[in-house]
C-alpha positions as CSV (number, residue, x, y, z in Angstrom):
1,X,-23.2,33.9,9.7
2,X,-21.7,33.8,13.2
3,X,-21.7,37.0,15.2
4,X,-19.8,35.2,18.0
5,X,-16.6,35.0,15.9
6,X,-16.9,38.5,14.4
7,X,-15.5,41.8,15.7
8,X,-16.3,43.3,18.1
9,X,-18.1,40.5,20.0
10,X,-15.4,37.9,19.9
11,X,-12.7,40.1,21.4
12,X,-15.2,41.6,23.9
13,X,-16.1,38.1,25.2
14,X,-12.5,37.1,25.5
15,X,-11.7,40.2,27.5
16,X,-14.8,39.8,29.8
17,X,-14.0,36.2,30.6
18,X,-10.4,37.2,31.5
19,X,-11.8,39.9,33.8
20,X,-14.2,37.4,35.3
21,X,-11.5,34.9,36.0
22,X,-9.3,37.5,37.7
23,X,-12.1,39.0,39.8
24,X,-12.6,38.2,43.5
25,X,-15.3,39.2,45.9
26,X,-14.6,39.8,49.6
27,X,-18.2,39.1,50.3
28,X,-17.9,35.4,49.3
29,X,-15.0,34.9,51.6
30,X,-17.1,35.9,54.5
31,X,-19.7,33.2,53.8
32,X,-19.2,29.6,54.7
33,X,-20.2,26.9,52.2
34,X,-23.2,26.0,54.4
35,X,-24.3,29.6,54.8
36,X,-24.0,30.3,51.1
37,X,-26.1,27.2,50.2
38,X,-28.7,28.2,52.8
39,X,-29.0,31.7,51.3
40,X,-29.1,30.3,47.7
41,X,-32.0,28.1,48.7
42,X,-34.0,30.8,50.5
43,X,-37.0,32.4,48.9
44,X,-36.8,35.4,51.3
45,X,-33.1,36.2,51.6
46,X,-31.9,36.1,48.0
47,X,-32.0,39.9,47.8
48,X,-29.5,40.2,50.7
49,X,-27.3,37.5,49.2
50,X,-27.1,38.9,45.7
51,X,-26.6,42.4,47.2
52,X,-23.5,41.1,48.9
53,X,-22.4,39.6,45.6
54,X,-22.9,42.7,43.6
55,X,-19.3,42.8,42.6
56,X,-19.1,39.2,41.7
57,X,-19.4,38.3,38.0
58,X,-21.6,35.2,38.4
59,X,-21.0,34.6,34.7
60,X,-21.8,31.6,32.6
61,X,-18.8,29.6,31.3
62,X,-17.7,29.9,27.7
63,X,-19.1,26.4,27.1
64,X,-22.5,27.3,28.6
65,X,-22.5,30.6,26.6
66,X,-21.9,28.7,23.4
67,X,-24.6,26.2,24.4
68,X,-27.1,29.1,24.8
69,X,-26.1,30.5,21.4
70,X,-26.6,27.1,19.7
71,X,-29.9,26.4,21.4
72,X,-31.3,29.8,20.5
73,X,-30.0,29.5,16.9
74,X,-31.2,26.0,16.3
75,X,-34.6,26.7,17.7
76,X,-35.0,29.8,15.6
77,X,-35.7,31.9,18.7
78,X,-36.9,35.4,18.1
79,X,-38.2,36.2,21.6
80,X,-36.1,35.4,24.7
81,X,-36.5,36.1,28.4
82,X,-33.5,36.0,30.7
83,X,-33.7,36.0,34.5
84,X,-30.3,37.3,35.9
85,X,-28.3,39.6,33.7
86,X,-25.3,40.2,35.9
87,X,-22.6,41.8,33.8
88,X,-24.3,40.7,30.6
89,X,-22.1,37.8,29.3
90,X,-25.0,35.4,28.8
91,X,-27.1,38.3,27.3
92,X,-24.4,38.8,24.7
93,X,-24.6,35.2,23.6
94,X,-28.4,35.2,23.5
95,X,-28.5,38.5,21.6
96,X,-25.9,37.3,19.1
97,X,-28.2,34.3,18.4
98,X,-31.1,36.7,17.8
99,X,-28.9,38.8,15.4
100,X,-28.0,35.7,13.5
101,X,-31.6,34.5,13.4
102,X,-32.5,37.7,11.6
103,X,-33.5,39.8,14.6
104,X,-35.7,39.6,17.7
105,X,-36.0,40.7,21.3
106,X,-34.3,39.8,24.5
107,X,-35.8,40.9,27.7
108,X,-33.4,40.5,30.6
109,X,-33.7,41.6,34.2
110,X,-31.3,42.5,37.0
111,X,-31.9,44.2,40.3
112,X,-28.4,45.5,41.0
113,X,-28.1,49.0,39.4
114,X,-24.3,48.8,39.0
115,X,-24.6,45.6,37.1
116,X,-27.3,47.0,34.9
117,X,-25.0,49.8,33.9
118,X,-22.1,47.5,33.1
119,X,-24.3,45.1,31.2
120,X,-25.7,47.9,29.0
121,X,-22.2,49.1,28.4
122,X,-21.1,45.6,27.3
123,X,-24.1,45.3,25.0
124,X,-23.4,48.6,23.4
125,X,-19.7,47.6,22.9
126,X,-20.8,44.3,21.4
127,X,-23.1,46.1,19.0
128,X,-26.2,44.2,20.3
129,X,-28.0,46.8,22.5
130,X,-30.7,47.3,19.8
131,X,-32.0,43.8,20.4
132,X,-32.1,44.0,24.2
133,X,-34.4,45.5,26.9
134,X,-32.8,45.5,30.3
135,X,-35.3,45.7,33.1
136,X,-33.9,46.9,36.5
137,X,-35.5,45.6,39.7
138,X,-36.7,42.3,41.2
139,X,-37.7,39.9,38.5
140,X,-40.9,39.0,40.4
141,X,-42.0,42.5,39.6
142,X,-40.2,43.3,36.3
143,X,-41.5,40.1,34.6
144,X,-45.0,40.3,36.0
145,X,-46.3,42.5,33.2
146,X,-45.6,43.6,29.6
147,X,-44.4,40.3,28.3
148,X,-44.5,39.3,24.6
149,X,-47.4,37.1,23.6
150,X,-45.1,34.3,22.6
151,X,-41.7,33.3,24.1
152,X,-39.3,31.0,22.4
153,X,-36.6,30.6,25.1
154,X,-36.3,31.2,28.8
155,X,-33.0,31.4,30.7
156,X,-33.1,31.1,34.4
157,X,-29.8,32.3,35.9
158,X,-30.7,34.5,38.9
159,X,-31.8,33.6,42.4
160,X,-32.2,29.9,42.3
161,X,-34.8,29.6,45.0
162,X,-37.4,31.5,42.9
163,X,-37.0,29.6,39.7
164,X,-40.5,28.2,40.1
165,X,-42.0,31.6,40.6
166,X,-40.3,33.1,37.6
167,X,-41.3,30.1,35.5
168,X,-44.9,30.7,36.6
169,X,-44.8,34.3,35.5
170,X,-43.9,33.4,31.9
171,X,-45.2,29.9,31.5
172,X,-48.5,30.8,29.8
173,X,-46.4,32.6,27.1
174,X,-44.1,29.8,26.3
175,X,-44.9,28.3,22.9
176,X,-45.0,24.5,22.4
177,X,-41.4,23.5,21.9
178,X,-40.0,26.5,23.8
179,X,-36.8,25.8,25.6
180,X,-36.1,26.5,29.3
181,X,-32.5,26.5,30.4
182,X,-31.9,26.6,34.2
183,X,-28.4,27.2,35.5
184,X,-27.5,25.6,38.9
185,X,-31.0,24.3,39.2
186,X,-29.8,21.7,41.7
187,X,-30.1,24.5,44.3
188,X,-33.9,24.4,43.8
189,X,-35.3,20.8,44.1
190,X,-38.8,22.3,43.8
191,X,-38.1,23.5,40.3
192,X,-36.5,20.2,39.2
193,X,-39.5,18.3,40.6
194,X,-41.9,20.5,38.6
195,X,-40.1,20.3,35.2
196,X,-39.3,16.6,35.5
197,X,-42.8,15.6,36.5
198,X,-44.6,13.5,33.8
199,X,-47.6,15.7,34.3
200,X,-45.8,19.0,34.6
201,X,-46.0,20.0,30.9
202,X,-42.3,19.7,30.2
203,X,-39.7,17.2,28.9
204,X,-36.6,17.8,31.0
205,X,-33.1,16.4,31.5
206,X,-29.9,17.4,33.2
207,X,-27.7,18.6,30.3
208,X,-24.5,18.9,32.3
209,X,-23.4,19.1,35.9
210,X,-25.0,22.5,36.4
211,X,-27.6,23.0,33.6
212,X,-31.1,21.6,33.4
213,X,-32.6,21.7,29.8
214,X,-36.4,21.6,29.5
215,X,-38.8,21.8,26.6
216,X,-42.4,23.0,26.9
217,X,-44.8,20.5,25.6
218,X,-47.8,21.4,23.5
């Protein structure tokens, strides 16, 4: 069974990636490369940055989406936490894996209201909304309470500078062998130092140019 290749999800993803490729954001043109990097690495200005980027898709690539699906399927994940919903493309891949694993729960969080609305609409269209809880607001607050007892997989794809803080919120719930996938983790050296440390409780490796893959040790 592969929900990714079935209707309606396959055609929905194809359309969303076309829209993402065609989209532009005037806000990004106003920022120099240096300024954008500075904001990405800031623990205090990320709300301002992502507020400016509210119309930008910030979507995973089809390859990364497929990787997320495969990791969730192969690990038998039933409970997944996602930091950074955006328009919901990565959520669709993760929820599809849950569907094909026999069911489960995806908790995802996004502070931009317009993106929350669009993500929910996409999840409804993809036939996966029943597996997903979208929490609106700053993840430092929305993931600070009411988490499942055991978490099988964590995706970090929001404000890069606070990856360590988000990991700390959910770390005690990560089961031994749980996977943590961090997109663009190179913008947060503090996070990489933590998961790569021999005493940090993880086995971790750069999986590609922009993905860090870590496994929680027992």
